[in-house]
C-alpha positions, -999 to +999 in steps of 0.1 A: -055+695-208-049+730-223-075+727-250-102+718-225-092+748-204-097+770-234-133+757-238-137+765-201-126+801-208-151+803-237-179+792-214-169+815-185-165+845-207-196+838-228-175+842-259-178+813-284-163+801-317-188+796-345-179+759-349-164+734-325-150+699-333-145+677-302-129+644-311-109+616-295-113+584-274-125+599-241-162+597-245-172+610-211-153+643-215-166+647-250-202+644-239-196+665-209-182+694-229-208+689-256-235+695-230-217+723-212-211+742-245-247+735-257-262+750-225-239+779-224-244+788-260-282+784-262-290+795-226-323+777-229-334+741-224-326+720-254-356+697-253-383+710-276-363+741-286-370+752-321-335+767-323-317+734-315-310+707-340-293+674-333-279+650-360-262+617-355-248+589-376-283+579-388-294+613-402-262+634-406-268+644-442-244+672-453-271+690-473-296+689-444-270+702-420-259+730-444-296+740-450-302+741-412-270+761-407-282+787-432-316+791-414-320+821-391-330+814-355-367+818-345-371+847-320-336+841-306-301+853-310-287+818-317-293+786-337-274+757-323-266+725-343-250+695-327-237+667-351-225+635-335-207+604-349-214+616-384-183+601-401-181+633-422-145+637-411-134+605-427-151+609-461-154+636-487-183+660-488-191+695-498-201+706-463-171+728-457-180+748-488-217+749-479-210+762-444-196+794-459-233+803-463-243+796-427-263+822-409-244+846-387-263+834-356-255+797-362-232+778-339-222+742-346-207+715-324-193+684-340-185+653-319-165+625-334-143+595-324-118+597-353-109+623-379-087+625-409-068+657-407-065+659-444-103+661-446-117+694-460-142+698-432-115+693-406-093+719-423-122+743-425-130+741-388-093+743-379-092+776-398-126+790-389-135+774-355-120+755-326-107+719-327-103+700-295-088+665-293-099+648-261-082+615-254-076+595-222-063+616-194-027+613-185-017+599-150-017+633-132-049+645-148-067+613-140-057+614-104-067+650-102-101+642-117-106+615-090-096+638-062-117+666-076-148+645-080-146+631-045-138+665-032-172+678-043-187+655-017-161+666+009-142+633+007-104+630+005-087+600-011-050+590-008-029+588-039-024+550-034-061+545-030-068+564-062-042+543-081-059+511-067-093+524-078-080+528-114-064+493-112-097+478-102-121+498-123-101+509-153-100+543-169-136+546-182-147+578-165-184+569-162-174+537-144-150+556-122-177+581-113-201+553-104-175+537-081-165+570-066-201+578-057-203+544-039-170+553-021-185+587-010-215+570+005-194+543+022-169+568+037-197+584+057-188+610+083-151+602+082-148+615+046-115+596+043-108+570+016-078+547+015-071+513+001-094+494+026-123+514+015-116+508-022-112+471-016-144+469+004-166+488-020-153+489-056-161+463-082-131+450-102-140+452-139-134+423-162-105+442-179-089+446-145-092+409-138-076+401-171-046+422-161-045+402-128-048+369-148-019+380-171+002+387-140-004+351-130+002+338-165+035+357-171+047+345-137+039+309-146+013+307-118-010+283-137-031+273-107-039+309-098-047+318-134-071+288-136-087+296-103-093+332-114-108+320-147-131+296-128-142+325-105-151+346-136-171+317-151-189+314-118-198+351-120-213+344-155-186+361-175-187+350-211-157+328-221-156+345-255-152+379-238-124+366-217-107+352-248-111+385-266-095+404-238-067+380-235-060+382-272-061+420-270-038+420-240-012+399-258-014+422-288-007+451-265+023+433-251+035+427-287+032+464-295+050+472-262+078+448-271+082+464-305+083+499-291+102+492-259+125+522-263+098+547-268+084+569-240+053+560-220+033+587-238+043+574-273+035+538-264+002+548-249-008+565-281+003+536-303-015+511-281-046+531-276-044+528-238-040+554-210-004+562-199-013+550-165-012+513-176+020+514-195+043+504-166+023+472-162+026+464-199+064+471-198+068+446-169+047+419-184+063+419-219+096+409-204+082+374-199+080+367-236+101+370-267+085+386-298+083+351-315+065+336-285+040+365-284+032+359-321+028+321-314+004+328-284-016+353-304-020+327-332-031+302-305-058+327-294-070+332-330-071+294-335-091+290-303-116+316-315-119+298-348-126+265-330-154+282-311-170+295-342-167+262-361-180+241-332-147+222-328-145+230-291-167+243-263-160+280-255-155+275-218-132+245-221-113+260-251-105+292-231-094+271-201-070+251-222-056+283-237-049+296-203-031+264-194-010+269-226-003+305-219+008+299-183+033+272-193+067+267-177+084+302-176+119+287-179+110+271-213+099+303-229+121+316-257 
């Protein structure tokens, strides 16, 4: 990602912007660069440091931030302010104007999930600082990240094994790191990781099992779908969580259906999923017409309402929904 490489250059050259805004849906990388920037800018431990201030959603008052930004550091060259999940980029405030009066030694790092690019604070940082959008990595970057992380421990992973790792674990980078650390220990002296190692060590996340369940459902493999559901219940997975993920998955298929002629990158952005998963969504949406997807989503919503009103038991209700979803493929519109 070009913008991340720019931050790397700032850190390596010890030349920083006065204000940073890191936003997007890749939480691991946002926090990683928050911490890397903080350490590089302040050059001192953050804990107990009089020249470090942290604000989050609970105390991110614009006036307090502006007052702190105008305060000179205490026996130091730098005052560092970190503001996280403030919501200031989705509502109006006078902070952009007030930051004009910040002390010359002050550096600020904002960390957000979403921003409104029409927001005055966003525009101010765009003009006077550095804005970095950090979203899910694309296919090549994600595979490079896996190879690089395992390479730190001297391990080599095949491309097919890396793809299988993502299929099992998903694209949450903290989860991937946890599973890769397990793989490194399992590989031992061989330092070689292929599909057998991934299958032996890595835990398939619920979201990955929902993808597998949907593969059974779209193929009309009712018995396999029910068997997988029963396995999940035996593992103490919450039926409501399974229903939520099934509903979300069907909504993703609907978006895919409605944007079938768009590129993988465009579809991934609209769906809020990594590009790596788009090929699977493209394949699965072929099993349904748009009208059928809408009917199935309505069935999911009705099942959820039945849970909440006590009309049906959550476990049995989700099971009956899976039976409905995996009906005769030949009869689907």
